C-alpha positions in Angstrom: 198.0 163.1 101.8 195.3 161.9 104.2 194.7 158.2 104.6 191.5 156.7 105.9 190.9 153.1 106.8 187.3 152.3 106.0 185.7 149.2 107.6 182.7 148.0 105.5 179.8 145.7 106.2 178.2 144.3 103.1 175.6 141.8 101.8 177.6 138.6 102.2 176.6 137.2 98.9 177.9 140.2 97.0 181.4 140.7 98.6 183.5 140.2 95.5 181.3 142.5 93.3 181.2 145.2 96.0 184.9 145.0 96.6 185.6 145.4 92.8 183.3 148.4 92.7 185.0 150.0 95.6 188.5 149.3 94.3 187.5 151.0 91.0 187.1 154.4 92.8 189.9 156.8 92.1 190.8 157.6 95.8 190.7 153.9 96.9 194.2 152.3 96.8 193.4 148.9 98.2 190.4 146.8 99.2 190.8 143.7 101.4 188.2 141.0 102.1 188.6 140.1 105.8 187.2 138.0 108.6 185.5 139.4 111.7 182.8 142.0 112.3 183.4 143.7 108.9 183.5 142.2 105.4 185.9 144.6 103.6 188.5 147.1 104.5 189.4 149.9 102.1 192.3 152.2 102.2 191.3 155.7 100.9 193.9 158.3 100.2 192.9 161.9 99.5 194.5 165.4 99.4 192.1 167.1 101.8 189.7 166.1 104.6 186.8 167.5 102.7 187.5 164.9 99.9 186.7 162.1 102.3 183.0 163.2 102.1 183.0 162.7 98.4 184.6 159.2 98.6 183.0 157.6 101.7 179.4 158.8 102.1 179.4 160.1 98.5 180.6 157.0 96.7 181.4 153.9 98.9 178.2 154.1 100.9 176.1 154.4 97.8 177.3 151.2 96.2 174.5 148.7 96.2 175.1 146.1 98.9 177.1 148.3 101.2 175.3 148.2 104.5 177.5 150.4 106.7 180.9 151.9 107.0 183.2 152.9 109.9 186.1 155.2 109.1 189.4 155.6 110.9 191.7 158.5 109.9 195.4 157.8 110.1 197.6 160.3 111.9 201.0 158.8 110.8 202.1 155.9 108.7 204.7 153.4 110.1 205.6 151.0 107.4 208.7 148.8 106.8 208.1 149.3 103.1 208.3 153.1 103.5 211.4 153.0 105.6 213.2 150.8 103.1 212.2 153.1 100.3 213.5 156.2 102.1 216.9 154.6 102.8 217.2 153.5 99.2 216.9 157.0 97.7 219.8 157.7 95.5 221.0 154.1 95.3 221.1 152.4 91.9 219.1 149.2 91.5 
């Protein structure tokens, strides 16, 4: 699984609508409205690198109101949530 963090600049008056459109895409797991130089951050998860082209320039960038994107591809994931889940394997709830 390949994870990409996509920083998105949008038309400020359309942030909620654009965020909902992006969140509705199959490969997008989460969308955050944020402060700073970008308006939204989307987490994209795909099986192969080539799939990123379908999602980011092929879908996200074509949503009306999206002005630009900047993509960062994750090498590894370090997450407290993932560590806790791994150690809980086989334990009853």
